[in-house]
C-alpha angles and dihedrals in degrees: 000000000000118000108234127212117247088261091049095047098048094039091052092046089050088051094053096041095048093043086064091042089053087058096042104045103050099030112031090085090052090052091049090048090052088056088060097258115152123238091251092052091045088057091051094047095048090043088053088054093054091043089053090052089052094053095044093045091050095044104035115018098062089056087066094066089130104086095215087070094058102081095048089047092051091052091050098048093045091055090047089052089055091053096049094043087058091050091063088082090058092059095082089209092292113145097226094049091044089051091052091048092048092047092048093047094049092044086062103029096043097067090050091081101051092039095051090044089051090053089050091047090051093052091041092056088053089051090240094123142018104239095212094050093049094044092050089071087065089054091049089051091050088057092049093047097047093044095047095046091046090060094041094049091046093052104031106024138264095294087075086074092068093038091053092049090050091050091050092049092051090055092045093052089051093049092048093056092071121093119232118231090250116039119207111261126185119238113253094251092052092056092069098039124101112235110265114264109249094210090054090050092049090055090061106099096220091052092046091051089048091054093047093048095048091043090057094048099042094034089056086072092064098097090043094051095047108029113018091086092047091047094047092049090049091055092051105268112141124238089245092055090045088055089052092050091053091044091049090055092053092050086070088047090054091051092051093050093043094055100025096113092050097041102042108025091107096038121106120231089247093057094048094049092045093054090048090051093053090049090052091056094048097043100049094040087056093050089052091053107042145041094180107129095219094049090046089053091054092048090049090064087070088072088087087065103032095048113010098043090045090049093046092050090048092053090049089053091050093048089059089065128091115279094252091051097054097083093042091050089047088051092050091049092053095039101047112025096025096031121027098024094044089047092055093043092047091054090047089047090055092055092040094050091049091058106028106016111202090007087086088077090071088067090052090051091052090059089063091055091055091047091058089067097058118093110198124221110213125229118261112251 
């Protein structure tokens, strides 16, 4: 088995992980709907998944502040994700068993994002990789996953959603077993340090403002992640076209990551987050107003700003922190904005979609308005 470079290892892991995420995020709700689960219960189940990520990322991920633990942990959680994805078929459509499968899957799959980002951040600090150019392979894989599963589900039924995720996880486990040419190694002073206390970090006003701002921007995607596919299918858009719409959005994400260093090197954090906030307002207002496929395709190009620019600015903020704070900050980012807050907003989106359909996107747009008012204070380097 070939020994990959740090860039090769993390880029290939990103590819495998986000291929599965490209199956999970747009289509898990459709699979649950095909099992006879109501919109309200889908919101609860998907919210449980995000809440599980929050708990695991708060309780487990910060304990891995020594970077040499990151690769073994990634291998373990990826294998666990494979086991629990397979167990979805054993649920028989029963809510309790589905809830257990969703919780187990997210308990394993959720840490994959902060842990892989932490590996990328480690190599990026050593100037061994360009974060944006390695992360873009995850975005490419998301396009591939969502496009492939859209066709498969359209032609062979919704169970192909789970089968495709399982296939992607098998490949990702195999890729993760290889050792990169340069293994992550903690600096000597980190070895003797206790991991930073998350509660103490959250009481720091700059960190708290960072979490609130990113929660508003990333949390505004909650209704999109969980119910846009269901809504578009309800109004007559095919699964294949839905896959294209998701893939089209991630093309803009790929472009942002590919040229991030060139485009945003001179931008302040405030400017990046402000542009992302304006894009949030425009994008979700548009989704509330139209079901026209061509207009939706245009609105989907804003994903490069609402998600990718927000994520890139977040990573820059985290990289300004001390070395022993990078993994804890990464854990907080994934636990609070991408975990707890998205869990709450997903549950609210389920109830909102049940009563006002696409009107739920107005709430998502309002979050962008609030985000415009927050001026972030960067970490001291």
